[in-house]
N, C-alpha and C positions, 0 to 999 in steps of 0.2 A: 554403421547402420543402427538406427534405433530399434528397440524391441517392438514387435508388432504382430498382430493376428490378422490374417488375410482370408477372406472367403468370397466366393462368387455365388450369389443367390440366384438360382434359375428356376424356371417353371412358371406357372400361372401365365401361360401364353396370352390368354385373353386380356388380362390386366396389362401386360407389357404392350400388346397391340393397341389397346385404348390409349395408353400413355403416349405412345409414339404418334398416334393420330392427332394428338393435341399439339404436336410440334414443340416449339420452344416453351409453351406453357406446361407441357408434360414434363419436359426436362427440369424446369424450375420446380415443379411439384415434387419430383423425385429428389432433387437437391434439398428441398426443405425437409422432407420426411427423413432422409438420411442424416441431415444436419441435426435434427432434433434427436434422433436415435444416438448419434455419437456423443452429443452433449450429456445425455442420460448415462451413457457408458462411462464417461469421464467422472461424473459425480458418484457413480457406484464404485468405480475402481479406486479412487483416491483413499477412501477409508480402509480398504483391505490391502493397500500397498505396504510392504515392509518398510519400516523406518529404521535405518542403521544409526548407531551413535555417531559414526564418523560423518555421514552425509546429512544428518539432521533433517531428513525429510525431503532432500533435493530430488530423489527419485520420484516420490509421490507428487511433488510440485511440478515435475517435468511432464506429467501426463497431460496431453492435449489432443483435441480433435483437429483433424485436417479439414481444410475447406472443401466442401463437396464440389465436384467438377465433372464435366462430361469429358471422357477420355477420347483419344484419337479413334478408338475402336467403336465409339458411340455408346459406351456404357457410362452410367453415372457412378462415380466412385467417391467414397469418403472413408476416413479411417481414424483410428485412435492410436497414438504412439506415445512411447515413454523413452526418456533418455535423449541421447544426441546432444545437440548444441546447448539446450537449456541445462544440461547436467555438466557442462564443461567447467563449472566452478569447482567441481569435485576433482581434485588433482589426479590426472590420468585415469579417472574413473576406476579407482582402486587398482591401479597398475595395468589396466588393459589399454593397449595402444589404439585399438579401433573404437571410434566414438560409438556409443550405444552398446558396447559389449557388456558393461555392468548391468544395464537394464535387461538385456536379453538373458543373461545368466540368472539374475534374480527371478525373472519371470518364469523361466523354464525349469530351473532346478528344484524339483519337488522334495529333494532330500535336505535342503538348507533349512536351518532352524533360525527363526527370527525372534529374539528375546523381547523385542519391543512391539510385537504383534505383526500382523500382516501375513501374507502367504503367497506362494507361487501362483501363477495363472491369474494374477490380479486384474488383468485386462480381459483375458479370454473368458473368464466366468461371467462377468457382466455382459460381455458381447454376446455370448450364447443365449442369455436371457432376452436381450433386445432384438437379436437377429430374427427370431421367429415372429416378432410383432410387426416388422416392416411391411410385409405384404398386406396385412389387414389395415395398417395405417395408410398405405397408398390407396387401397380400395376406398377407405372412408373419405380421404381427401378427394379422390376422383368422383365419388358420389356427390359430394358437396358442390363440386365445380360443375358437374354435368346436369344437375337438377334444374 
């Protein structure tokens, strides 16, 4: 499993109700806003991702946004992941047999020192900055559409 940060943003019932009232257009609006947010997270995460002499930046280069989609539960989901298949070029991901273990360890272990720069929580930190902006971005998009 690739390293990842997951959160469920709830609240703002009125905003959610208005988006749902738009039907498919509301879903697409949500996908666009989340897609924009995840792309900003990727751009912010890459410069603070540790670069190991052995991997030559493969972990950094493996960071990508998932395609926003509507889940079976009716939620709109998007994510930012690191590791996994794009890191398979790194032999056994430094000896870890489970794909994504290297990314998860580097992301979570705040005691690791990275001589070439970068730090733990390289996805989580940018995600926390962007997550609080999503409701306002949805409101702004909704205001533009409904005017």
